[in-house]
C-alpha positions as CSV (number, residue, x, y, z in Angstrom):
1,M,-23.4,121.2,-33.3
2,N,-26.4,119.6,-32.7
3,L,-27.0,117.1,-29.7
4,V,-27.6,113.5,-30.5
5,N,-27.8,111.8,-27.2
6,I,-26.6,111.9,-23.6
7,S,-26.2,108.9,-21.3
8,K,-24.9,108.4,-17.6
9,E,-22.3,106.2,-16.9
10,D,-20.5,105.0,-13.4
11,S,-17.5,107.1,-14.3
12,G,-19.6,110.4,-15.6
13,Y,-21.5,111.7,-18.2
14,K,-21.3,110.9,-22.2
15,I,-23.0,113.0,-24.9
16,K,-22.6,112.4,-28.6
17,S,-23.5,114.9,-30.9
18,I,-23.4,115.4,-35.1
19,K,-21.8,118.2,-36.9
20,Y,-23.4,119.7,-40.4
21,I,-21.3,121.1,-42.9
22,K,-23.9,123.4,-45.3
23,I,-22.7,125.1,-48.6
24,F,-25.9,127.3,-49.8
25,G,-28.3,125.3,-46.9
26,T,-27.1,121.8,-48.3
27,T,-25.9,119.9,-46.1
28,V,-22.5,118.2,-47.9
29,Y,-21.1,116.1,-45.3
30,S,-21.8,115.7,-41.3
31,Y,-20.0,114.1,-38.6
32,D,-20.6,112.5,-34.6
33,K,-18.1,113.3,-31.9
34,M,-18.4,111.5,-28.5
35,F,-17.7,113.5,-25.6
36,R,-17.3,112.0,-22.2
37,L,-17.2,114.2,-18.8
38,E,-14.1,113.4,-16.9
39,T,-15.5,114.0,-13.2
40,E,-11.9,114.2,-11.4
41,S,-11.3,117.4,-13.3
42,G,-14.6,118.6,-14.4
43,T,-12.8,118.2,-18.9
44,W,-14.6,117.2,-21.8
45,I,-12.7,114.4,-23.6
46,N,-13.2,113.9,-26.9
47,Q,-13.6,109.7,-27.3
48,A,-12.0,109.7,-30.5
49,T,-8.5,112.1,-30.3
50,Q,-8.9,111.5,-26.3
51,K,-7.8,115.2,-26.2
52,R,-9.8,118.1,-24.7
53,A,-12.6,119.6,-26.0
54,T,-12.3,122.8,-26.9
55,E,-13.5,126.3,-24.9
56,A,-17.0,126.7,-27.1
57,E,-17.4,122.9,-27.2
58,S,-17.3,122.3,-23.5
59,I,-19.7,125.4,-23.2
60,K,-21.9,123.6,-25.4
61,L,-21.7,120.5,-23.8
62,N,-21.9,121.7,-19.6
63,K,-25.5,123.8,-21.3
64,W,-26.9,120.6,-22.7
65,L,-26.1,118.6,-19.8
66,K,-27.4,121.5,-17.3
67,D,-30.2,121.1,-19.1
68,H,-30.8,117.6,-19.5
69,R,-29.6,116.3,-16.1
70,K,-33.0,115.9,-14.4
71,F,-34.4,114.0,-17.1
72,I,-31.3,111.3,-17.0
73,E,-30.9,111.4,-13.3
74,K,-35.0,110.0,-13.3
75,A,-34.3,107.6,-15.3
């Protein structure tokens, strides 16, 4: 999963990511996911399915947010 965009909204943060499926080093398929952070519970929700992000996704999303928060807050 690779980071595409992080944005701040009134209700919290949104992160757009893209996932590549590769076979023998060649990208066969890619798809993007949009997640939003629920401020009340602190959980990440997948926009398309309205389900909670998996634990691995949540760890990566929290790391991205932590790394980029200072740049988002300045804008």
